[in-house]
Structures are given as structure tokens and as C-alpha cells.
Residue frames as a rotation matrix with the C-alpha (Angstrom) as fourth column:
MET 1
0.571 0.821 0.000 0.00
0.821 -0.571 0.000 0.00
0.000 0.000 -1.000 0.00
LYS 2
0.449 -0.484 -0.751 2.80
0.140 -0.792 0.594 2.43
-0.883 -0.372 -0.288 0.88
ASN 3
-0.597 -0.719 0.357 4.53
0.416 0.103 0.904 1.60
-0.686 0.688 0.237 -2.41
ASN 4
-0.160 0.630 0.760 1.39
0.970 -0.044 0.241 2.42
0.185 0.776 -0.603 -4.46
LEU 5
0.790 0.439 -0.428 0.85
0.551 -0.814 0.184 5.65
-0.268 -0.381 -0.885 -2.52
PHE 6
0.042 -0.883 -0.467 4.48
0.134 -0.458 0.879 6.65
-0.990 -0.099 0.099 -3.09
LYS 7
-0.678 -0.268 0.685 4.23
0.664 0.176 0.726 5.91
-0.315 0.947 0.058 -6.86
SER 8
0.286 0.875 0.390 0.99
0.939 -0.337 0.067 7.89
0.190 0.347 -0.918 -7.10
ALA 9
0.698 -0.087 -0.710 2.56
0.309 -0.858 0.409 10.86
-0.645 -0.505 -0.573 -5.30
ILE 10
-0.409 -0.909 -0.077 5.60
0.211 -0.177 0.961 10.81
-0.888 0.377 0.264 -7.62
ALA 11
-0.478 0.300 0.826 3.34
0.879 0.161 0.450 10.57
0.002 0.940 -0.341 -10.71
ALA 12
0.635 0.767 -0.092 1.24
0.772 -0.635 0.028 13.52
-0.037 -0.089 -0.995 -9.49
ILE 13
0.369 -0.592 -0.716 4.32
0.122 -0.733 0.669 15.67
-0.921 -0.334 -0.198 -8.87
CYS 14
-0.670 -0.637 0.380 5.73
0.419 0.098 0.903 14.84
-0.613 0.764 0.201 -12.33
ALA 15
-0.074 0.741 0.668 2.39
0.988 -0.037 0.150 15.69
0.136 0.671 -0.729 -13.96
VAL 16
0.785 0.358 -0.506 2.22
0.486 -0.862 0.143 19.08
-0.385 -0.358 -0.851 -12.22
VAL 17
-0.040 -0.891 -0.452 5.81
0.037 -0.453 0.891 19.91
-0.999 0.019 0.051 -13.18
PHE 18
-0.673 -0.206 0.711 5.28
0.652 0.288 0.701 18.81
-0.349 0.935 -0.060 -16.81
VAL 19
0.274 0.863 0.425 2.01
0.947 -0.320 0.038 20.73
0.169 0.392 -0.904 -17.26
GLY 20
0.687 -0.054 -0.725 3.45
0.321 -0.872 0.370 23.81
-0.652 -0.487 -0.581 -15.55
CYS 21
-0.392 -0.901 -0.187 6.47
0.107 -0.246 0.963 23.86
-0.914 0.357 0.193 -17.86
TYR 22
-0.558 0.220 0.800 4.37
0.820 0.292 0.492 23.19
-0.126 0.931 -0.343 -20.94
VAL 23
0.512 0.855 0.083 1.83
0.859 -0.512 -0.030 25.95
0.016 0.087 -0.996 -20.27
ASP 24
0.559 -0.329 -0.761 4.41
0.193 -0.841 0.505 28.59
-0.806 -0.429 -0.407 -19.33
LYS 25
-0.512 -0.834 0.205 6.46
0.368 0.003 0.930 28.05
-0.776 0.552 0.305 -22.48
PRO 26
0.167 0.601 -0.782 5.30
-0.547 -0.603 -0.580 30.32
-0.820 0.524 0.228 -25.32
ARG 27
-0.161 -0.149 0.976 4.62
0.609 0.763 0.217 28.48
-0.777 0.629 -0.032 -28.55
GLU 28
-0.729 -0.123 -0.673 4.93
-0.404 -0.716 0.569 29.98
-0.552 0.687 0.472 -31.99
LYS 29
0.357 0.910 0.209 1.87
-0.160 0.280 -0.947 29.76
-0.920 0.305 0.246 -34.22
ALA 30
-0.317 -0.320 0.893 2.02
0.809 0.399 0.431 28.49
-0.494 0.859 0.132 -37.74
SER 31
-0.938 -0.052 -0.342 1.54
-0.115 -0.886 0.449 31.02
-0.326 0.461 0.825 -40.53
GLU 32
-0.119 0.966 0.229 -1.95
0.622 0.253 -0.741 31.96
-0.774 0.054 -0.631 -41.69
LEU 33
-0.972 0.050 0.229 -3.49
0.159 -0.576 0.802 33.40
0.172 0.816 0.552 -44.83
VAL 34
-0.374 0.872 -0.317 -6.72
0.509 -0.093 -0.856 35.24
-0.776 -0.481 -0.409 -43.95
ILE 35
-0.901 0.195 0.388 -9.10
0.301 -0.364 0.882 36.16
0.313 0.911 0.269 -46.78
ASN 36
-0.375 0.795 -0.477 -11.99
0.515 -0.248 -0.820 38.51
-0.770 -0.553 -0.317 -45.96
GLY 37
-0.999 0.032 0.021 -14.49
-0.003 -0.614 0.789 40.24
0.038 0.789 0.613 -48.18
THR 38
-0.247 0.968 -0.047 -18.03
-0.273 -0.116 -0.955 40.90
-0.930 -0.223 0.293 -49.26
ILE 39
-0.897 0.097 0.432 -20.15
0.430 0.424 0.797 39.54
-0.106 0.900 -0.422 -52.07
THR 40
-0.252 0.826 -0.505 -22.90
-0.160 -0.550 -0.820 41.66
-0.954 -0.126 0.271 -53.59
ASN 41
0.178 0.344 0.922 -24.93
0.903 0.316 -0.292 41.76
-0.392 0.884 -0.254 -56.78
GLU 42
-0.483 -0.422 0.767 -24.78
0.775 -0.614 0.150 44.63
0.408 0.667 0.624 -59.30
ASP 43
0.396 0.689 0.607 -27.31
0.171 -0.705 0.689 46.60
0.902 -0.169 -0.397 -57.20
ARG 44
-0.514 -0.735 0.443 -24.89
-0.407 -0.245 -0.880 46.31
0.755 -0.633 -0.173 -54.22
THR 45
0.553 0.707 0.440 -27.31
-0.791 0.281 0.543 44.01
0.260 -0.648 0.716 -52.38
PRO 46
-0.394 -0.743 0.541 -25.46
-0.862 0.503 0.064 41.40
-0.319 -0.441 -0.839 -50.26
ILE 47
0.324 0.425 -0.845 -25.63
-0.689 0.718 0.097 37.82
0.648 0.551 0.526 -51.56
GLU 48
0.195 -0.150 0.969 -25.73
-0.846 0.475 0.244 34.83
-0.497 -0.867 -0.034 -49.22
SER 49
0.542 0.051 0.839 -24.37
-0.055 0.998 -0.025 31.31
-0.839 -0.033 0.544 -49.85
ILE 50
0.826 -0.426 -0.369 -21.73
-0.441 -0.082 -0.894 32.11
0.350 0.901 -0.255 -52.48
LYS 51
0.822 -0.569 -0.008 -18.84
0.493 0.706 0.508 29.66
-0.284 -0.422 0.861 -52.19
VAL 52
0.742 -0.667 -0.063 -15.39
-0.657 -0.707 -0.260 31.27
0.129 0.234 -0.963 -51.93
SER 53
0.800 -0.515 0.307 -12.23
0.352 0.818 0.454 29.28
-0.485 -0.256 0.836 -52.59
ILE 54
0.358 -0.761 -0.541 -8.67
-0.875 -0.475 0.090 29.46
-0.325 0.441 -0.836 -53.82
ASP 55
0.739 -0.221 -0.637 -6.68
-0.250 0.787 -0.564 26.99
0.626 0.575 0.527 -55.85
GLU 56
0.906 -0.376 0.193 -4.64
-0.106 0.240 0.965 25.06
-0.409 -0.895 0.177 -53.30
ALA 57
0.466 -0.776 0.424 -1.89
0.878 0.345 -0.333 24.73
0.113 0.528 0.842 -55.92
ASP 58
0.445 -0.267 0.855 -1.38
0.016 -0.952 -0.306 28.49
0.895 0.150 -0.419 -55.44
LEU 59
0.840 -0.108 0.533 -0.77
-0.543 -0.179 0.820 27.88
0.007 -0.978 -0.209 -51.74
ASN 60
0.752 -0.587 0.298 1.67
0.468 0.795 0.386 25.09
-0.464 -0.151 0.873 -52.44
ALA 61
0.401 -0.608 0.685 3.53
0.689 -0.293 -0.663 27.32
0.604 0.738 0.301 -54.89
MET 62
0.753 -0.073 0.654 3.82
-0.367 -0.871 0.326 29.91
0.546 -0.485 -0.683 -52.09
SER 63
0.593 -0.501 0.631 5.82
-0.641 0.182 0.746 27.53
-0.488 -0.846 -0.213 -49.97
ASN 64
-0.202 -0.715 -0.669 7.68
-0.974 0.218 0.060 25.90
0.103 0.664 -0.741 -52.88
ASN 65
0.415 0.538 -0.734 5.61
-0.484 0.814 0.322 22.71
0.770 0.222 0.598 -52.38
LYS 66
-0.651 -0.730 -0.209 7.44
-0.165 0.404 -0.900 22.06
0.741 -0.551 -0.383 -49.10
TYR 67
-0.959 0.260 0.117 4.58
-0.127 -0.022 -0.992 22.62
-0.255 -0.965 0.054 -46.68
LYS 68
-0.541 0.840 0.047 0.95
0.740 0.448 0.502 21.58
0.400 0.306 -0.864 -46.41
TRP 69
-0.878 0.408 0.250 -1.76
-0.460 -0.864 -0.204 24.23
0.132 -0.294 0.947 -46.10
TRP 70
-0.650 0.718 -0.247 -5.19
0.667 0.695 0.266 23.42
0.363 0.008 -0.932 -44.76
ARG 71
-0.653 0.582 0.486 -8.54
-0.674 -0.738 -0.022 24.86
0.346 -0.342 0.874 -43.77
TYR 72
-0.904 0.211 0.372 -11.25
-0.149 0.661 -0.736 23.30
-0.401 -0.720 -0.566 -41.69
ASP 73
-0.095 0.920 0.381 -14.46
0.589 0.361 -0.723 23.81
-0.802 0.156 -0.576 -43.65
ASP 74
-0.288 0.081 0.954 -15.91
0.913 -0.276 0.299 25.26
0.288 0.958 0.005 -46.84
CYS 75
-0.725 -0.019 -0.688 -16.49
0.327 -0.889 -0.320 28.99
-0.606 -0.457 0.651 -46.93
TYR 76
-0.193 0.744 0.640 -19.78
0.903 -0.121 0.413 30.58
0.385 0.657 -0.648 -47.97
SER 77
-0.791 -0.035 0.610 -20.92
-0.054 -0.991 -0.126 34.19
0.609 -0.132 0.782 -47.75
GLU 78
-0.760 0.509 -0.403 -23.20
0.534 0.137 -0.834 35.07
-0.369 -0.850 -0.376 -44.84
GLN 79
0.219 0.962 0.163 -26.60
0.946 -0.168 -0.277 36.77
-0.239 0.215 -0.947 -45.04
ASP 80
0.686 -0.001 -0.727 -24.89
0.063 -0.996 0.061 40.19
-0.725 -0.088 -0.684 -45.01
GLY 81
0.962 -0.260 -0.085 -22.60
-0.093 -0.017 -0.996 39.13
0.258 0.965 -0.040 -47.90
THR 82
0.293 -0.908 0.299 -19.44
-0.955 -0.296 0.036 38.90
0.056 -0.296 -0.954 -45.78
TYR 83
0.926 -0.106 -0.363 -17.12
0.104 0.994 -0.025 35.92
0.364 -0.014 0.931 -45.58
SER 84
0.345 -0.879 0.330 -13.85
-0.930 -0.274 0.244 34.98
-0.124 -0.391 -0.912 -43.95
LEU 85
0.932 -0.142 -0.332 -11.61
0.006 0.925 -0.381 32.17
0.361 0.353 0.863 -45.14
VAL 86
0.452 -0.804 0.387 -8.52
-0.852 -0.262 0.453 31.14
-0.262 -0.534 -0.803 -43.16
TYR 87
0.769 -0.379 -0.515 -5.77
0.035 0.829 -0.558 28.83
0.638 0.411 0.651 -44.42
THR 88
0.705 -0.562 0.432 -3.10
-0.597 -0.144 0.789 27.66
-0.381 -0.814 -0.437 -41.98
CYS 89
0.401 -0.682 -0.612 0.35
-0.429 0.450 -0.783 26.33
0.810 0.576 -0.112 -42.81
GLY 90
0.847 -0.041 -0.530 2.03
0.389 0.727 0.566 23.75
0.362 -0.686 0.632 -40.61
VAL 91
-0.069 -0.928 -0.367 5.15
0.993 -0.100 0.065 25.92
-0.097 -0.360 0.928 -40.31
ARG 92
0.338 0.073 -0.938 6.10
0.205 -0.979 -0.002 29.57
-0.919 -0.192 -0.345 -40.11
ILE 93
0.380 -0.189 0.905 6.34
0.919 -0.038 -0.393 31.21
0.109 0.981 0.159 -43.52
HIS 94
-0.242 -0.559 -0.793 8.67
0.564 -0.746 0.354 34.15
-0.790 -0.362 0.496 -43.89
SER 95
0.329 0.509 -0.795 7.97
-0.189 -0.790 -0.584 37.24
-0.925 0.342 -0.163 -45.95
GLU 96
-0.456 -0.585 -0.671 10.18
-0.762 -0.133 0.634 36.18
-0.460 0.800 -0.385 -48.86
ASN 97
-0.922 0.119 0.369 7.98
0.220 0.944 0.244 33.09
-0.319 0.306 -0.897 -49.43
TRP 98
0.011 0.992 -0.123 4.75
0.424 -0.116 -0.898 35.02
-0.906 -0.042 -0.422 -50.09
PRO 99
-0.445 -0.085 0.892 3.69
0.888 -0.174 0.426 35.98
0.118 0.981 0.153 -53.63
ALA 100
-0.997 0.071 0.000 2.36
-0.071 -0.996 -0.048 39.45
-0.004 -0.048 0.999 -54.41
GLU 101
-0.274 0.959 -0.066 -1.16
-0.961 -0.276 -0.022 38.15
-0.040 0.058 0.998 -55.16
ILE 102
-0.886 0.099 0.453 -3.44
0.031 0.988 -0.153 35.14
-0.463 -0.122 -0.878 -55.14
SER 103
-0.701 0.673 -0.233 -6.41
-0.381 -0.078 0.921 34.04
0.602 0.735 0.311 -57.29
ILE 104
-0.806 0.543 0.236 -9.76
-0.094 0.276 -0.957 33.68
-0.585 -0.793 -0.171 -55.52
THR 105
-0.823 0.563 -0.068 -12.98
0.086 0.242 0.966 32.23
0.561 0.790 -0.248 -56.93
ALA 106
-0.633 0.757 0.164 -16.58
-0.462 -0.200 -0.864 33.10
-0.621 -0.622 0.476 -56.03
GLU 107
-0.898 0.286 -0.335 -19.16
-0.131 0.553 0.823 30.61
0.420 0.782 -0.460 -57.29
ASP 108
-0.322 0.889 0.326 -22.95
-0.914 -0.201 -0.352 30.45
-0.247 -0.411 0.877 -57.01
ALA 109
-0.919 -0.041 0.392 -24.20
-0.031 0.999 0.032 26.87
-0.393 0.017 -0.919 -56.63
THR 110
-0.017 0.997 0.073 -27.75
0.187 0.075 -0.980 27.89
-0.982 -0.003 -0.187 -57.61
GLY 111
-0.374 -0.216 0.902 -26.63
0.892 0.183 0.414 28.99
-0.255 0.959 0.124 -61.07
THR 112
0.709 0.683 -0.175 -28.09
0.630 -0.726 -0.278 32.50
-0.317 0.087 -0.944 -60.78
TYR 113
0.761 -0.505 -0.407 -24.74
-0.473 -0.862 0.184 34.29
-0.443 0.052 -0.895 -60.99
ASP 114
0.729 -0.599 -0.332 -21.66
-0.144 0.340 -0.929 33.77
0.670 0.725 0.162 -63.16
LYS 115
0.690 -0.626 -0.362 -18.58
0.691 0.423 0.586 32.26
-0.214 -0.655 0.725 -61.52
GLN 116
0.850 -0.456 0.263 -15.75
-0.310 -0.838 -0.450 34.76
0.425 0.301 -0.854 -61.02
THR 117
0.536 -0.786 -0.307 -12.03
0.828 0.418 0.374 34.26
-0.166 -0.455 0.875 -60.51
LYS 118
0.819 -0.275 0.504 -9.92
-0.077 -0.923 -0.378 37.33
0.569 0.270 -0.776 -59.78
SER 119
-0.050 -0.904 -0.425 -6.44
0.781 0.230 -0.581 38.06
0.622 -0.361 0.695 -58.45
PHE 120
0.905 0.309 0.293 -6.03
0.032 -0.736 0.676 40.05
0.424 -0.603 -0.676 -55.23
PRO 121
-0.014 -0.967 0.256 -2.89
-0.381 -0.231 -0.895 41.41
0.924 -0.110 -0.365 -53.54
ILE 122
0.501 0.036 -0.865 -1.61
0.689 0.588 0.424 39.77
0.523 -0.808 0.270 -50.36
GLU 123
0.478 -0.323 0.817 -0.79
-0.542 -0.840 -0.015 42.22
0.691 -0.436 -0.576 -47.57
LEU 124
-0.070 -0.592 -0.803 1.98
0.432 0.708 -0.559 40.89
0.899 -0.386 0.206 -45.35
ILE 125
0.692 0.317 0.649 1.50
-0.460 -0.500 0.734 41.22
0.557 -0.806 -0.200 -41.62
ASP 126
-0.269 -0.849 -0.455 4.58
0.089 0.448 -0.890 40.68
0.959 -0.280 -0.045 -39.46
GLU 127
0.719 0.661 0.214 3.34
-0.192 -0.108 0.976 39.73
0.668 -0.743 0.049 -36.02
SER 128
0.961 -0.264 0.082 6.42
0.013 0.341 0.940 38.30
-0.276 -0.902 0.331 -34.37
HIS 129
0.330 -0.869 -0.369 9.57
-0.924 -0.378 0.063 38.81
-0.194 0.320 -0.927 -36.50
ARG 130
-0.590 -0.537 0.603 9.74
-0.420 0.842 0.339 35.01
-0.690 -0.053 -0.722 -36.72
ARG 131
-0.512 0.474 0.716 6.83
0.768 0.625 0.136 34.53
-0.383 0.620 -0.685 -39.10
THR 132
-0.876 0.280 -0.393 4.72
-0.397 -0.881 0.256 36.52
-0.275 0.380 0.883 -41.49
ASP 133
-0.270 0.871 0.410 0.97
0.555 0.489 -0.673 36.16
-0.787 0.046 -0.615 -41.96
GLY 134
-0.963 0.008 0.269 -0.91
0.238 -0.443 0.865 37.21
0.126 0.897 0.425 -45.08
LEU 135
-0.285 0.902 -0.325 -4.14
0.289 -0.242 -0.926 39.20
-0.914 -0.358 -0.191 -45.31
VAL 136
-0.926 0.095 0.366 -6.31
0.352 -0.141 0.925 39.52
0.140 0.985 0.097 -48.41
THR 137
-0.326 0.880 -0.345 -9.39
-0.127 -0.402 -0.907 41.70
-0.937 -0.252 0.243 -48.87
ALA 138
-0.992 -0.012 0.124 -11.39
0.114 0.317 0.942 40.29
-0.051 0.948 -0.313 -51.77
ASP 139
-0.265 0.941 -0.211 -14.75
-0.251 -0.278 -0.927 41.82
-0.931 -0.193 0.310 -52.65
PHE 140
-0.886 0.058 0.460 -16.88
0.434 0.452 0.779 40.47
-0.163 0.890 -0.426 -55.50
VAL 141
-0.288 0.855 -0.431 -19.76
-0.674 -0.501 -0.543 42.01
-0.680 0.134 0.720 -57.44
MET 142
-0.632 0.079 0.771 -21.62
0.323 0.931 0.169 39.05
-0.704 0.355 -0.615 -58.94
LYS 143
-0.608 0.413 -0.678 -23.28
-0.767 -0.525 0.369 39.37
-0.204 0.744 0.636 -62.35
LYS 144
0.221 0.790 0.572 -26.47
-0.403 0.608 -0.683 37.47
-0.888 -0.080 0.453 -63.21
LYS 145
-0.685 -0.376 0.624 -26.19
0.321 0.613 0.722 34.85
-0.654 0.695 -0.299 -65.93
LYS 146
-0.452 0.502 -0.737 -27.77
-0.771 -0.636 0.040 35.85
-0.449 0.586 0.675 -69.20
């Protein structure tokens, strides 16, 4: 019984020390590409449920095909026409690895509006001197199919 109590006490102390060291140590985030914008029709009325995407080959080209980029779910415009799409890279990307622009596509699944693909500039945001994040503002004015 004493032996089990002693082992339990040692395990508890080790757990507290390990968790304390782990939490106190600052961790660097991976790099992110954040794409925000609005989608409206030609009358400037917001459009909901427009799918926004980028060609993942563009992301791979950014990092010279060395690193994997990912996002967690599909991106569609909200009722007010806004959207936000975030891609995360598994490593820190430095400013010299970012291109000047990226192609973004807005597509209407209902078939009411024409699909659009346009290039937008990437604004570099240096948050920590050890990595650089990218920010893109991409607004679309959708045109009805004829």
C-alpha cells in the first residue's frame, strides 16, 4: 500500500511539473493566410451562400511545395454578404515566401450568378519577427447569368 501511494505521489508531482512547464512556455503559431471580403450583386445588395475558394496549388507554390496548407471547412458568404476564409500552414512562412497576389474564386451553386475568378494582392503582416501572416481583402460584385 505504501509503495502504491508513493508511486501515485511521484506521478502527481511529475504531472504538475510537466504541465506547468508546458503551459508557461510560449509556442509559436504556424503562418496563416486570412481572406476577408463581401459579395454583392450589381445593385450592391449582399448575396448569401456564395462559395469562396482558392486553388490550393497556389498555396503550395507559395511555400515551394514544401509545406501543407489546410482549412477546416468550406467557406460561404453570410446573409450580409461577408465571408472569412482562413488557411493555416504547418510551419512559419517568412515574408520572402509570399507571392504578391493570389487568385480567388466566387461561385454560385444555384446557377443565378456567373462564376468569377480574380487576383487580389496579399498584404503581409509581421506579427512576431519570426513569421509573417498574409491578409487579403477580396470583394466580389456578382453578375447574373444571361
